[in-house]
N, C-alpha and C positions, 0 to 999 in steps of 0.2 A: 375395452374392446379394441381389436386391431383392425387395420384396413381390410375391407372385404367382408367383415362380419355383417350378417343380415339381421335386421331387427324384425319385429312383428309387423303384420299388415296394419296400415293406418286406416284406410277406408277403401271400400269397393262400391262402385256406383255405376248405374246405367248412363251412358251418354245418349244412346238411342235404344228404345225398347221395341221388341216384337217386329223387327224389320232388318235382319242382318243376314248377309251372304258370306262376306269375308272382310277383314280389315286390312288396311295398308299402313302407310307411315303416318306418324304424328309429329307436329312441329310446334314450337312456341311462337305465338303472335306478339305478345308484349307481356309485361309483368302481370301475372294472374290469369292469362287467357291462352288457350291452346286450340289447335285445329287438327282434325284427323280425317283421312280419306277412307271411304269404305264402299262396298257394293251391297245393295239390299237383297232381300230374298226374291226379288224379281230380276236380279242381276243388273240393275241400274246403278249408275255411279252417283255417289253422294259426297258432300263435304260437310262436316259438322264442327261447330266451335263450342267450347265449354270452358268453365272456370276451374282453376286450381289455385289454392293459396300455397305458394312455394315454401314458406317458413314452417308450416305445420302439416302440409300434405293433405289438407281437407279439400274435397272435391265439391265444386259448386254446381250451379245449374247449367243446362245446355242453353246456348244463346241462339244459334242458328243451325238449320239443317237444310242444305240446298241440294236438290236433285239436278245435277248438271248434265246428266246423260240419261234421258228417259227412253224407255222402250228399246234398249239396246244392251247387249251383254258387254259389260265393261271389265277390262283386265288391266293388270300392270300399272296401277295408279301410283304416282310419286309426286308429292308437292314440295315446293321449295320457296323460301322467301327471296324476293328480288331486291326490293328496297322500300322502306317505309311501309305503306299499306298495300303494296303491289306484290302479288304472288304468281307463281306459275305451276301448272300441273301437266304431267305427261301421262297419257293413258291410251289404251287401244279399245276398239270396238270389234266385236266378233260376229256381228250380224251384217246388215247392209247399211253403209259401206264398211268393208273390212279394212280399217285404216288405223294408224297411230298418230296422235296429235301432241303438240305442245300448245297450251293455251294460257292466257293470263287473265287475272281477275283481281279484285280488290276486297280487302277485309279491314274494318276499322280496328283500332287497338283494343276495343272492348268486345270484339268478336262478331260484329254485325257484317254479314256477307252481302255484297252487291251482286244480285243474282243474274248477272249477265257477264259475258266474257269481253275483255278489252280487245284482244287480238288472238289470232289462231294461225298455226302453220301445220300442214299435213306433212309428216315425215316420210321418207322413201321406204317402201317395202318391196323386197325383191321376190320373196316366195309367197307368203301368206300373212295372216294377221298375227302379231306378237301376242302370245298367250300368257306370258309370265311377267314377273316383276321387272320393271325398267328402273333405271337410275339416272339422276341428273346431278351435275356438279358444276360449280362456278370455276372458270379458268382465270379470268382477269377482266377488269372493266365491265363491258356489256356482254362478254363472251361466256357461253355455257357449253358443256359437252353432255350428250345424252347417249346412253348405251341401252340396247334392248335385244331380246332374242326373237327371232321369227320361227314360228312353229307351223309346219305345213303338213297336210294330210297326204300329199303326193310326192314330196321330196324332202330332203334333209333341211334342217333349219340353219339359219345364218346368224352370226353375231354381228350386229351393226353398231357403228360409232359415228355420230354426226356432231357437228358444232353449229351453233346458231347464235345470233345476237338478240338480246332482250334489254331494252332500255328501262330506266327506272320508272317510266310511265307505263310500261307493259307493252310497248311496241316491239313486235317480233320481226326479224328479217324476212323478206319475201321468199327466200330460199335458204337452204342450209349453206353455211360457209364452206364446209368440206365434209367428206364422209369416207369411211373405210369399213370393209368387211374384216373384222379382226379375227374371225374364226369361221371355218366352213360349216361347223356344227356348234351351236350353243343352245343348250337345253335349260329349262327351268329358269331360276333367278340369275341375275347378272348384277355385279356390283363394281364400282369404280372408286379409286382413291388417288390423290396426288402423291407422287414420290418425292418426299423431302422438299428441297428448294429448287428442284430441277424442273425441266419442261416435260418430264415423263409422267405418265399416269399408268397405274396398274389396274387391270380388269380381271375379276375372278368369275368363273363360269363352269358349267359342266359340259364335257365334250361328248362325242358320239359313243364312247365306251362307258359313259356315266362316271368318268373320273373327274375330280376337281382339278382345274387348270388355272394358272395365272399367266397373263401376257402383259408386256409393257408396250406402250405406244408413245410416240413423241407428238405433242400438240403445242404449236407455237402460240405466243401471246396474241397473234392476229387470227387465230382459229384454224390455221392450216395444219393438216395432219400428214405425218410422214406416210409415204406410199405403202409401207409394210410395217408389220409389228417389229419391235426391236428384239424381243426375246420371248420364248415360250417355255414354261416349265409345268410338267404334270406333277401335282403334289403327291398323289398316291394312286395306286391301281385298286380302287374300291368302287362300290356303287353307293352314291349318296347325293343329297341335294346341297348345294352351296348356300351358305348364308351371306354375310357381308364380309368385306376385307377391311381391316383396320391396321393402323401403324402402332407398333410398340413404341411408346413415347421415348424420344431421345436416342433412338437407334435406327439402323438400316433394316430392321426386321419388320415384316408384315404378317398378320395372322388372319386365317380364314377358318370360320366355324363350319363344319360339314356334318350332315346327319340326315336320317330319314326315319320314318316310323318303323319300329321293330329292330333297328340297328343302333350301334353305339354312336354317340355324338363325339366328334373328335376335332381338336384344333390342330391345324397344320401351319407351320411357319416357314417363311422363306426370306432371304435377304435380297435387297435390290440396291445396287450401287448407283453412283451418280451418272453412269452411262446406260442405265436401264437393264443391265445384266442381272439375271435371276439365279439364285442358288438355293436349293432346298435346305431347310433347317431341321426342326424337330417336330414331334407330334405328341399329343397326349389326350386322353379321354376326359370329357367333362360330364358325361353320363354313359355308363357302361351298358344300359339296356335299350333305351329308345330316345331319340332326339330329332324331331322334325322341325322344319322352318326356324332354325336358330337365328337370333340377332344379337350381336355382341358390341359392347361399347367399353371404353377405357374408364377405370375408376381413378386413373392417375398412376404414374410410375409403372410398377410391374403388376398391378391388379386389374382384372377385367370382370365384367358381369355379363352373363348370357341369359336371354329369355327364350323359351322354346316350348314346343308341345312334346311332353314326355310320356311316361308310362300311362296307359289307359287314356291317352290323348288329353291328359290334364295339363294345366299350365304350371311351369316351373321356372325359377331363376336359380342360377348357380354362380358363385364367384370363384375365380381361379387365378393363379399367378402365371405370368410369362416373363421369363428373365431377360436381361439385357443381351444375353448371347443367343436368344431365340429358343431356348429350351422351355418346354411347357412344364410348369411346376404342378404343385398339388392343388386339389380342390380346397377352398377355404370354408365355404358353407353353402347350403342349398335351402330352398324354400318352395313348397307347393302353394302357389297363390290362387289356383282355381281347380279344386277337386271336383270329381263327378260330373264332368262336362267335356266336350270336345272344343278345344281352343283353336282358333284359326287366325292367321295374320298377326302374330305376336310382335310387339314393338316396344322398346324401352328407351326412355330418355331421362336425363338429369334435370331436376327442378331447381336445385339449390338447397343449402342448409342440410346437406346429407340426405335429402329425400329424392326418390325416383318415382316415375309414373310408368305404368305398363298398360298399353291399350291392346285390345284383342277382341275377337268375336267369340261369343259363347254360343255355339251352334245349337245345343239342346234347348237353351232358354231363348234363342232367337234374338239375342241382345248384343249391341256394341257396348263393351264395358271398359272401365278404367279402374285400376287398383294402384294405390300408392303405398310405398314401403320405405323404411329408413335403412340406409346402408352406410357403414363407416367408409368414408371416401378419402381419396388422396387429392381431390380437387382443391388445390390452394392457388388461387389466382395471383399472378399468372405463371407460377412455377411449373404447372403442368403444360408441357409443350403442345398437347393436343389443341388447346384453346388459347395459347399465348399470343398476345398482340405482338406481331413481329415487324410491323412497319405501318407507316401512314402514307397515303397517296392522295395527291391533289389532281383532279382531272378537270381541265378547262375545255369547253367546247364553245362554238360561237354563241350559244344561247344559255349555257348553264355552267355551274360549278359544282363538283362533287368532291367530298372528302371521304376516304375509306380507311379502315384499319384492316390489315391482313392478320388473319387468325392462324398462325402456325401451321400445324399438321392437318388442320381441317381442309386446307387446300382451297379456301375461298375467301373473298373479301366481304366486309360488312360496311355498307354505306352508313356514315354517321351524320351526314348533313348534305343537303342539296339546296342550292339557291339559284334562282333564275336571274341571269344578268341581262337586264333589258337594254342597257346602254352599250353592250359590247359591240354591236354592229355600227354604232355611231362613232366608236373609237377603235377602228381596225388597227391591229398590231400594238395596241396600247392596253395596259391594265385598266379595267373599268374604274371610274371614280369611286365607286362604293366598295372596292375590293377589300379595304380594311374592315368594313362592317361585315362583309360576307365571311372573311376569315375568322373574325371574332365570334360570329354566330356559330361557326364550325367548332371553335374551341369550347364555346359554352355548351354545345351539344355533346362534345366528348366528355366534358366534366359531368354533365347530367347522366350520360350513359355509364361513366365510371362509378358515379354515386349509386346507380342502380345495381351494378355488379357488387359493390361493397355491401349493399343491403342484402343481396342474395348470399353472400359469403361472410356473415358476421364474424368478427374476430380474425379475419384473414385478409387484412388490408394489403394490397399489392405492394411489393418492395419499392420504396422511393416515392410512393403516392402520398401526397399531403392534402388534407381536407382544405377546401377554400376557406380562408379566415374570414370571420365576421366581426366587424368593428363594433364594440359595445360603447355605451355612453362614457364609461371611464376611459376607454381607449381614445375616444374623441377629445375628452378633456385633457388627457396627457399630450395628445398631438397639438392641441392649441397652446399648451404651456411651452412645448418645444419650439413652436413658431415664434413666440414673443421675443426671444433674444435676437432673432433675425431683424426685427424692426429697429432695435437699438443699434445694430451694426450697420444698418443701411437707413439712416434718418431720411425721412421724407419719401421713402420708397417701400411703403407697406405692401405686402402681397396683394395682388389685384382682387382676391376674393374676400379681403377684409377691409373694413373702413376704419381708419385710424386718424381722425381729425386732431390737429394741434400737436402732433408729434414733433414736426420740424421746429416750431416755435419753442417748445419746451426744451428741446435738446440744444438749440443755439444759446438759450439763456444759461443752461448748465455749462456749456463750453466757456462762456464769458466769465462766469463766476469762478470756474476752475482756473482759468488763465490769470485772473486777478490775484487769487490766493497764491498761485505759484510764484508770481513776481514779488509779492510781499515777503514770502519766505526767503527768497533769494536776497532781497535787500537787507533783511535782518541779519543774515549770515555773512554779508559782504564787509570786509574791513575798510576803514577810512583811508584809502590809498592816497588821496590828494593831500591830506594833512601831513602824513608821514613824509611825502616827497618834499614839501615846502620846508619842513624842519631840516631835512638833510641838506637842502640847498643853502640855507642860512648858516649851518655849521660849517659847510665847505667854504663859503665866502669869508667867514671870520678867520678861519685858519690861514687862508691865503693872505689876508691883510696882515696878520701878525708876522708872517714870514717877510712881508715887504716893509715892515716897520711903520705901517700906517695905523691910524686909530681903529679901535675895535668897537663897532657899533652894534655888535650882536646883542648886547644887553640893553640897547636903546640909549637915548640921550639923558644926561643928568644936568 
């Protein structure tokens, strides 16, 4: 099978039964647990958590179901993970008061929801209540950008962009950091994505003529927004609803899925350079008949998968290629995952091990459902730039330390560790005494996170990644043997972790014996120099006397 080939359905299961209005987005909590936002059949807002085994796609039980907005029409929900067990939700209410909020709450790694909000901020509304899907994206540090459409019964709608701060504990800024009306008319859904490594962000929406449009805006790392949009490009003069905007990995091209019930579903591409300038690209159909509320994600490299409401309002997924030059390729394969029902709020996400989950509302059955399916994927961590770890950031504040990893084209950072520095105020301008421990705990957390990723992608270990070695008993024995020669080279100075009594005495005795043997060998090999010199002297004296005529006593007296 090649990339993009779709396998059979693994499992379909109700997350919530007999209480469904429409579904919103679904995100991962931790390994084995997921969270989805939805509106019930009384139009009240809910958050539900449930289990999925990533390796085989089996769907477990529902853990929690929290009705966070009771007795009010809830629209445009979008949830995002902030840090650890802290999450944020953006949603609007269409009754009294008609407002849009960002609120924070906590969920345990096993899906238990704390059923009260940590903090809340009411966002500015110029015309009326936002009626359609909002979006939220992480900028950097504690900064987030939120986009939403305002729909008014008496005037045109506005496209709004605001920035806010949200701490890892869920504390939200008292007011928005900055705001901008990015469009005088923004209908239906709105989506935002980061443009490469720049400060620009691209926003996709539907304008007053029902045409799909992309604009770019400049958002600084301090949350300030440029006073006007950088560029605007109408993708096509058609009538349709916009899905989400995604980047074609490793390129300057971005793709938007557009469609509506009874009309063809089409992907439009555009290129966005480092200055935020937009140029239209290519287009191609992913469904020739009907495609409403499409949601698209990358399979890695040039392959993408789209979940949507298709013919007869049934649920479909389709895989398709988008080339590096922005041209839309051919359809790879398609699958009808929910026949004979009206699906609403379709959303797809990657589980790992080639498995995907699709959450949606089944209107006829009045259920919030999840289906899992296998798809041949190009997700090889971290060679897919969509989720590549592109940097590590250390953030010090007067009372805390945070370590983050930047995830490539996703446009947000993930906190991998946070520690409270209780001594920081006692040592102003100095690193806290326990900094080494904090950093080491961060490294350990990164190793644990990396191990988790490796388990999700078996056989696809990140390039350069080495598993932490574990010392076996044989390793320890070999290490002890290697340490022994050190004690002989440094007599009397055994390593502080080892007790070596008597070493110094034994080595000194060995030295003395060695020295005695050396001297004995030298003595045996040394000639009798003194005897030879005496004989030479006597012979010289005898010769001298003979020359002088005197008696020769060299032979002694007779």
